[in-house]
Phi, psi and omega in degrees: 000144177221129175256123183241174174052053187231165168255104187270136183274102181237122174053042171090005174214171185259136185234136176291138181157221178202190184220129174248141187195152162255244170275345175233164183281136179255326181197154185202139174122200188298332188286342183265108177236181184296165000284159183221160179277341176217124174267117180282351174058038175085007176283186182262142169243116185233164175295155175296142180297148175236113182262099183275354182219086180217122173279312193195170172187165171058029182082353181254149186225135181294341177283348188291335189068032182250110178309313183297323179289327174300317184293323178296319178296312184307309183292318176303314182294316187295314182304330181265357179107003171271122179259347174216146185210153173255107171304127185249122183272158178263176177280102183232173178285158182309311182304317179290324175290328181294316178297318175303315180296320180294323178297314177294319177305320190263002184291132174249120184302125170292158187301334182253026181241158176281147176286150170281124184255001180151174176254139173248109170274093174294334180225178006259017195265057192239175180271140179296314185296333181237036177293341181060232184269011176280144185285121183294335182291339183260000180298150186215141172303150173303130189217102184302325181293317180295317181302311182299317181297321179287320176296322176291323181298331183274355186078030181075022186270357183294120180248346188211137178213138182256141179217146174270111193286351176279348186286151183298136181081005184290321186295309177294333174294315183296316179306314186284312184291331185286356177281338182234349183210160173283128181262129180245143172270130182186168184046060196220150163258013190299145172271183185299316187291317174302313178301317176296324177294321179292324175293318175299331180283345180129355172296152181210015187214162173229135182276130180028079183307143181083323184269137182059038172204161180303144178289159174290122184228139187293343174250345177229075195292332172073203185293330190288312180290326174296319174304317175296311181295330185272350184076029184278154167279152182221145179268154174214131174269114185258044181273355182081359178250320182282329183218128178301146176306329179290326178285326177302311177298317177298324181291316177303309181301319183287319189253340179055236186284002176272352180288134174236126175278136174225165174265319187055038186285150181246185181306327184290347184296133183072010182239170175282168174304149181156192186261135182220184180231140172225113178056036179086000178251144183279141169232158180236140171249124181226121180053044177080351178266115180263122177226156170303126185311131181078013185213174175260012182287112180292135170269220176275206189249176179242017184259162168268151184302326180295328170302313181300313178302313181298321181291321180301311184295323179295333179276352178117000174286128177303144182304321184295326182285319181298318182288328174295320181287347177250003181226282184291317182297313173302321175304320181292318182302320181265012172065044179234016185291349173292339184229347185232162171090357183209157173257106182198149181310132181097339177285156174301137179283062179257109190222149177233129174258126180240147175275184190285350174264009178066026167278140179287125178254331177200151182225130175239137175229123183060031179084351183262139182283126175250356176209000000 
C-alpha cells in the first residue's frame, strides 16, 4: 500500500511526501511518490491515535466484563481514528475487576476495530476526598498483592495504575508496581512534598491533570508543580469542560512533549443525552456534559479522542504538539513506543489520513483499511 500527495507526520513535524507499508511501515517521506493506492490530496497522514484513558462509549464499558461490549468499543474507537486503546477500569470490588481483566485478556480485535494496547487501572487505590465519580464503597488502600492479582488476571496487560500517594502504604506500593507498569498520581489530596516523594519512588505520570487533585497555588503547588519538577507525563481532557482552554494552552507550554491527550470517555460517548451508569453510580449527560446524577460533579467526558485533538488545536495548541500528545507520548507512557505512536520503518502500519480541516478520511490498522 502507498499513500501519496500527503503531509506526513515524521519526527514531530509534517513533511511533504507519502507512506509505503504492508502490515508495517516500509518507507515514509519525500521519497514515497506516485503511483499510489490513496491520494491524500494534500491532507495529513498521522500515526493512529492512542487513547490510554477511556472507560466506555456507545453504551458499553470496559469494566462490564462483556466481550460484545469490548467489540463495540473497539469499533467505535477505530472509526474515529483511535487505533489503540487502554481499557480503563473504574473503582470496583476485586471480583468485578477480575472479570473485567479476564475479558480484556481474552479479547480478540475485530478486523475493523482498534487494538488493546494495555489496561489502565484508574482505581481502586484512590483518595476518598478526591474520589470524583468513583464509587467510595469500593476504594481500597494501595495493595501490591491486589495489583499483582489483577495484573495476572489480565495476562500481564496492566500498563498504567493510578494511586493517591498520601494513602497509607502508597510509597512502597509505587516502588513495587512501577517495576511492571507506569504509576500515575491522581484522585489525590497530596501536597507537593508527598507528590515529589512518590515521583522519587517510581511514579512518572499524572492522571487527568487539574481534575481530582488540589489546584495549583503559589504557596501550595501540589501535584501539578511536582509533576513539572519531576519531569512526569501528564494527561489532559480537552473537551473544553474539564479544563478551560487557557489552562490547556498553559499546560502545553509548561509540559511540552510530556503532555498526553485523553478522552476519559464514558458510556454516554457517541450517545444522546440521558441517564447512564458509571461504576455502579448513576450519571446524567446533558448537552454533552456528564455529571453524577443530582450533582454538579463532573464524571468523565462524552468525546472521542479525535474530538479532543481537534479541540486542543482550536484552543491554540499547535497541530504538531497535539498529534504528538495523542500518539507518541501516550505510547511512551505505556511503554509501547517501539511499535506504536510514530511513522517510521518497522513500526506497525496504524495510520490515519485527515483532510486539512482534520476530518478523518481513512484509517489503517496493521496496514488494512478499516474505513
